[in-house]
C-alpha positions as CSV (number, residue, x, y, z in Angstrom):
1,X,76.1,151.8,131.2
2,X,76.4,149.5,128.2
3,X,76.5,150.1,124.5
4,X,73.0,149.9,123.1
5,X,71.2,150.4,126.4
6,X,70.0,153.9,125.5
7,X,68.4,152.5,122.3
8,X,66.9,149.6,124.2
9,X,65.3,151.8,126.9
10,X,63.9,154.3,124.3
11,X,62.3,151.5,122.3
12,X,60.9,149.8,125.4
13,X,59.6,153.1,126.6
14,X,57.7,153.5,123.4
15,X,56.5,149.8,123.2
16,X,55.0,149.7,126.7
17,X,52.6,152.4,125.6
18,X,51.0,150.0,123.1
19,X,48.0,149.3,125.4
20,X,47.2,145.6,125.9
21,X,49.7,143.0,127.0
22,X,49.3,141.3,123.6
23,X,50.2,144.6,121.8
24,X,53.0,145.4,124.2
25,X,54.7,142.0,124.0
26,X,54.4,141.9,120.2
27,X,56.3,145.2,120.0
28,X,58.9,144.3,122.7
29,X,59.5,141.0,120.9
30,X,60.3,142.9,117.7
31,X,62.5,145.3,119.6
32,X,64.6,142.4,121.2
33,X,64.8,140.5,117.9
34,X,66.1,143.6,116.1
35,X,68.6,144.7,118.8
36,X,69.9,141.2,119.7
37,X,69.9,140.0,116.0
38,X,72.2,142.8,115.0
39,X,74.3,142.7,118.2
40,X,73.3,146.3,119.1
41,X,73.3,145.6,122.8
42,X,76.7,144.8,124.3
43,X,76.4,143.2,127.7
44,X,79.1,144.4,130.2
45,X,81.6,141.8,131.4
46,X,80.2,141.8,134.9
47,X,76.9,140.4,133.5
48,X,78.7,137.5,131.8
49,X,80.0,135.8,134.9
50,X,78.3,132.5,135.7
51,X,77.5,131.1,139.1
52,X,78.1,127.5,140.2
53,X,74.9,127.2,142.2
54,X,72.3,128.6,139.8
55,X,71.9,130.8,136.8
56,X,72.8,134.4,137.5
57,X,70.0,137.0,137.5
58,X,71.2,140.7,137.2
59,X,69.2,143.9,136.8
60,X,70.2,145.8,133.7
61,X,67.5,148.5,133.8
62,X,64.4,149.4,135.9
63,X,61.9,151.9,134.6
64,X,61.3,154.8,137.1
65,X,57.6,154.3,136.7
66,X,57.8,150.5,137.2
67,X,56.4,149.8,133.7
68,X,59.2,147.4,132.9
69,X,62.5,146.0,134.0
70,X,65.2,144.5,131.8
71,X,67.1,141.6,133.4
72,X,70.2,139.7,132.1
73,X,70.5,136.1,133.0
74,X,73.7,134.1,132.5
75,X,73.4,130.3,132.3
76,X,76.2,127.9,132.9
77,X,76.3,124.5,131.3
78,X,73.4,122.3,132.6
79,X,71.6,125.2,134.3
80,X,67.9,125.7,133.9
81,X,64.7,126.6,135.7
82,X,61.9,124.4,137.1
83,X,58.4,124.8,135.6
84,X,57.5,128.4,136.6
85,X,55.2,131.4,135.8
86,X,56.0,135.1,135.9
87,X,54.2,136.3,138.9
88,X,51.3,137.7,136.9
89,X,53.6,139.9,134.7
90,X,54.0,139.7,130.9
91,X,57.5,138.8,129.8
92,X,59.6,138.8,126.6
93,X,62.8,136.8,126.6
94,X,65.5,137.0,124.0
95,X,68.8,135.1,123.5
96,X,71.9,137.4,123.6
97,X,74.5,134.6,123.3
98,X,74.4,130.9,123.0
99,X,71.3,128.7,122.8
100,X,68.4,128.1,125.1
101,X,66.0,125.1,125.3
102,X,62.5,126.3,125.9
103,X,59.5,124.1,126.8
104,X,56.1,125.5,127.4
105,X,53.6,123.8,129.8
106,X,49.9,123.6,130.5
107,X,49.3,123.7,134.3
108,X,46.0,122.7,135.8
109,X,44.9,122.4,139.4
110,X,43.9,119.0,140.7
111,X,43.0,119.5,144.3
112,X,46.0,120.9,146.1
113,X,48.4,119.7,143.4
114,X,48.8,120.3,139.7
115,X,48.9,118.4,136.5
116,X,51.8,119.8,134.4
117,X,51.9,118.8,130.8
118,X,54.3,119.9,128.0
119,X,52.7,121.8,125.2
120,X,54.3,120.9,121.8
121,X,57.9,120.0,121.4
122,X,60.8,121.8,123.1
123,X,62.3,124.6,121.1
124,X,66.0,125.5,120.8
125,X,66.3,129.3,120.5
126,X,69.4,130.9,119.2
127,X,70.9,134.4,119.2
128,X,68.4,137.1,118.2
129,X,65.3,135.0,118.8
130,X,62.7,136.1,121.4
131,X,59.5,134.7,122.8
132,X,56.7,136.4,124.7
133,X,54.7,135.1,127.6
134,X,51.3,136.5,128.8
135,X,49.6,135.2,131.9
136,X,47.8,132.9,132.5
137,X,49.6,130.9,129.7
138,X,53.1,131.7,130.7
139,X,54.3,128.4,132.3
140,X,57.6,127.2,130.9
141,X,61.1,125.9,131.5
142,X,64.3,127.5,130.3
143,X,67.7,125.7,130.2
144,X,71.1,126.3,128.6
145,X,71.1,124.2,125.5
146,X,74.9,124.3,125.3
147,X,76.6,121.5,127.2
148,X,80.1,123.1,127.4
149,X,79.6,126.9,127.6
150,X,77.4,129.6,128.9
151,X,74.4,131.3,127.4
152,X,73.0,134.8,128.0
153,X,69.4,135.9,127.8
154,X,67.6,139.2,128.2
155,X,64.2,139.3,129.9
156,X,61.9,142.3,129.8
157,X,59.1,142.1,132.4
158,X,56.0,144.3,132.7
159,X,57.1,145.5,136.2
160,X,59.5,144.2,138.8
161,X,59.4,140.4,138.9
162,X,60.3,139.7,142.6
163,X,58.6,136.3,142.9
164,X,57.0,133.5,140.9
165,X,55.3,130.2,141.3
166,X,57.4,127.1,140.7
167,X,56.1,123.5,140.2
168,X,58.1,120.5,141.4
169,X,57.2,116.9,140.7
170,X,55.5,114.8,143.4
171,X,55.8,111.0,143.7
172,X,52.4,110.3,141.9
173,X,53.1,112.3,138.7
174,X,51.4,115.5,139.9
175,X,53.3,118.6,141.0
176,X,53.5,120.7,144.1
177,X,53.4,124.4,143.8
178,X,55.5,126.8,145.9
179,X,56.4,130.5,145.7
180,X,60.0,131.5,145.0
181,X,61.2,134.9,146.0
182,X,63.5,136.3,143.3
183,X,66.4,138.7,143.8
184,X,69.4,139.9,141.8
185,X,72.9,138.7,142.0
186,X,75.5,141.4,142.6
């Protein structure tokens, strides 16, 4: 158990009853911005440990009715994701500590490959900021924006995210799609 988890769960429990994904994610975004902005959620030390090979993904809370999960991700210097989606689930992501670079993408099929184009300019998100993603416009890249220390984020998904699509560049400027199974560290 961590300080602030009871409040987070109570607020998420209420917010996921808002109806549409748009309404739910708007409320969850406000919840995260409030809780993270006033440092009301204290992440336990075991969630702060980075991994050398990839960002760490650890389950903080899973709703018994599978309406949402809360996942803490710890990002070492230089760590980030490929372009990816969220497996058909809505998602709200908030910065707990540090800074994250966020780039949204438009992904369009061209035969068996994909054209992947940045949408707007990359954004650097700091503590207490949150963003929401609703399929089918949920493609993005997250990366630790701090070159010399870790960053921590909290992700709330509309279910259990156990896989997503990732997009890797091909030689001709298009991208290949593959499915990545996701699990938790520790």
